N, C-alpha and C positions, 0 to 999 in steps of 0.2 A: 782607439787608444788601447795599448796592452795593459790588461789589468792582472793577468795571471801567467805563470809559466808552468807548465807540465813537464816533468822529467820521467824518462825511463829510469830503471833502476840498475838491473844487471847489464854490465857492458857500458853503462853511462855514468852513474854516480859512485859505483863501487871500484871500478877499474876499467879503463878504455879498451877492454877486450872481450870478445864473446866468451860465455862460460865454457862452452865446448873447447875452444882453443886455450883457454887457461887450464882447464883440467889436463889436456893432453901434455902441456908444458910442465905441469907438475907431476904427473906420472913419470915422465921422462926424467926429470930431477930426481925422482925417487928411485930410478934404476930400472924403470919398465920400458923396455924397447918396443913402443908402440906408436903407430902413426895415426893421424887423424881419421883417415878413411876407415881404418880397423876399429877406432873407437866410437865413431858416429853412431851406429846403431845402439850399442850399449848406452850411450849418453841419452839418446832419444827415448828408449825404453824405460830407463831409470827415471827420466824427468816426468814422464807420463804417469809412472806409478806414483811417483811423489805427489803430483797434482792431485791424483785420487786419494792421497793419504792426508789431506790439509788438516782434517779434524785431530789427527793424531800429531801433526806438526806445529799445531796451533801456538804453542808456547816455546818452540825450539829456538835457541840461540843460533847464530850464524854458524859457529863451530858444530853444533849438534846437527844442523841441517846438512851441512857439507860431509860430515862423517856418515850421515843416513844416505846421501846420494852415492857417495863413494862405495858403501856396501852394495847398493842396488847395482851400481855400474859393474862391479867386479863379479856380482852374481851373473848378470847378462853375459859378461865377456867369458865366463866359465861354461856357457852353453854352446860355445862355437869355437872355431879355430883361432880366433884372435886372441885369446887368452894364452892359449898353449904356444902359438907361434910368437907372441909379442913378449910374453913373460917367461918364456922357455920352460923353467922346471916348475913342477908343482910345488906349491908353498904349504909349510905347515901352517896351523892355526895362528900361532905366534907370529910367524913371519908376515902372515896376511894382516894381522892387527898392526903391525908395526909399518907396514906398507900404507894402510888407511890413515894411520896417524900422521905419517910424514906428509901425505898428500893434503889431508885436512888442515894441518898447521901451517904448512906453507901457502895454501890457498887462502886461509884466513889472514895470514900476515900481509899478504899481496893486497888483500881488500882494505886492510888497515892503512895502507899506503894511500889507496884511492880515496878513502874517507877523509884522510888528512888534507887531501888536495881539494876535494869538493866542500868540505865544511865551511871554510871562509867564504867561499863563492856563494853558497846559499844563503849564509847569514847576510852578506851584503845585498843580495838581490831581494831577500824578504824584507828589507826596509822599504821598498817601493812596490812590491809585487806580492800576490798571493802565491804560494808554492805549493804544487801538489805532486806526487809521486804515483805514476800509473805503471803497474808492472804484472807481467805474468810470473806469479810467485805461488807461495805454498801456505797461505794462511797466517804466516808469522811475520810479515814484511814490518808491521808496526814495531814489533820487538826488534828486529834488525836495525831499523832506522834509528830507533832510541839507542842502541848499542853504538851505532856510527856517530852519534851526536847531532843528528840532523833534526830531531824533533822540535826544538825551538824554532826552526825555520820553516817547518812544513805544516800548512793548514789542512790538508787532506790527503789521505792515501787510499788508493783504489788497487786493492790486492785481488787478483783474479780467483785465488783460493777461497776468498771470503765473499765476493760479489757474484762470482759464478759465471763471469764472462771473461774470455781470453782474447787479448789483441790478436788479430786486427778488429775484432767485433768493436764497433762504435760504441756499444753500450758502456764498456768499461771507461771509455773517455768521457762518455755523458755522465756517468756516476761521479768522477772526480769534478767536473764543471759545476754539477748541481750542487755538490758539497761546498763548493767554493762560491756559489751563487754567481757565476760569470758565464757569459754567453760565449759560444765559439769564436766569434769575431774579434773578442777581446783577450784571446788566449794564445800562447805560443807553445808548441810542443817540441821538446828537445829529446832525441834518442839515436841510438846506434843503428837501428833497423829501418831502412826505407820502408819496406813491406808492411812492418807491424806497427811502427811508430808514425812515420812521416805520411804515407799514403792515407791511412784511415783518418788522420787528424785533418789532413788538408781537404779531403772530401766533406769533413764536418764544417769546414769553414775557418779552421785555425791557420795561423802561420806556423811554419815547420822549420826546424833547424836540425840538420844530420850531422851526428858525431861520426866522422870517417876515421875508422881505425887506422893504424900503421900499415896493417896488412893489405889495405885497399888504398893506400895513397896513390893519387892520380886519377881515380875512378870518379867520373863526372855523374853526379845525381841528375835524374831527369827533371826538369823544371815544373812539369806538372805535378810532382810530389813534394819537391824540396824548394824552399825560398832561400836558405842559406846554408852552407857547408862549412863546418869547422873541423880542425884536426885537434883540438884540445878545448876543453870546457874553459880554460882560462880566456879564450877568445871572446866568451860572453861578457867579460868585464869591459870591452872596448865597443860593445853595441851602443848604439844610440837609441836606447829604449825610450818609449813615451808611455807615461802613465796617466790615469786618470778615472 
C-alpha cells in the first residue's frame, strides 16, 4: 500500500522543464543570443559552485538564489567564447545588472506559475499520503518550499545541500523515507529525471513516476526504471492510489 509520495523539486514541482532549458529560454527572452550547447558548461560550473556555497545560500529566497546563479553563469560565460559570440558586445556593469535582473525576475515569475499549479495537487494528496521533497539543491529548499506555499502539505524535505548526498545517491532518498517513517515499498517517487529520480528509487524498492517534459514527448522510458509515465502532474489526480 502506498503511504508516501516523494517529489523532485526543480523541473517537477516548480515548473515542468529542466532548469538548464529554462535559463536558456530566459536568457534569450532578455536579448541574449545564446544556444543550449554554448550555455551548458557555464550552467554546470555555476551549479557546482553554488552547491559548494550552501552555507552562504542557506537563507536565500528563490529570487536571491536565481540571481546568484545567473551571476555565476555570466562569470563562466565570460571566460570563454560563448559570452562573446552569443551576447556579442561587451556590456557595461549597469547593462549586466539589468540583464541579471530580467533573467532572474522572469525565471521566478515562471516558477510562480508552476507553484500555483502544484500547490492544490500537493494539498489534495497530503490528505491521504505523507509528502516529501527530495532535491539536489542549495541548502535553502525549506525556505523556497515555504515561499511556494507547499509547507502545509510537505512532511519532510531532503535537500542535498544540507544532507550531504546528491541524487542519484540512494542515501538522499533514504533520508527522506526515514524522516517520514515509511519503508521504500510503501513509497512512490515522482520526478522528471529517469537517471536521478526514477532509477535509484526503483532500485530501493519504490514505485516510480516519470514526468516527461514537452521536449521529450514520445520518448519511452525503460520499464526497468519507470512504472508510470505522465506528461503533467495533473495526471496524478487520476491515479487509483491505495493508502494504508
